[in-house]
N, C-alpha and C positions, 0 to 999 in steps of 0.2 A: 504494499499500499504506499503510495506516495502522497505525503501531506503537502499542501500548497505552502509556500514560504511567503511571509509578509513582514513588513516592518523593517527593522534595522539589521536583523540577524544576517550575517554573511555579506553585508554591504559596507563600503567604506563611508566613514562619517568625516565630514569637514570639521576640522578642529581649528577654531578661531583663535585660540589662545597661544598656539605654538610660536607664532612670529615674535610676539612681545617677550616671551621667556627666552627664546633663542638669541635675542638681541640685548638681553639684560634689562629690559624695561618692565618685566612682570613684577607683580607684587604678591609675596607670600604672607601668610598669616603672621610669621615672625616679624615682618617688616612694620606691622601695625602697632603704633604706640599711643596709648591714651593717657591723659593727665591723671596722675595719682595711681598709675598702674602698678600692681604688685606681681610678685612672681612666687611660684611654689616649686619646691624641689623635693623629690622623694629620696630618702636616704635609707639604705638597708644595711643591717648589721652584718659584718663579716663573720659573725659567730652564730651558728645555728642554735636556736633554743636558748640563747643567753638571756639572763634577767637584766632588764633595763633599770639602772640605778638612778640616772639623772640625764637630763637633756639640756645642753648648752644652747640657748636660743640667741645668744649675742653673736653678731657677725659683723 
């Protein structure tokens, strides 16, 4: 049985963003800066199942 193909499957799609990224003019989410922006960092212990005694939040 041959099912009819429709839509975008198997067809080339025009990518409009390529040119700006290839020429260095694209904007990534890391490029966006807001006033008062804060950052988060995930830190993992190098010691499995270790008991956490304190956390130094001063940086």
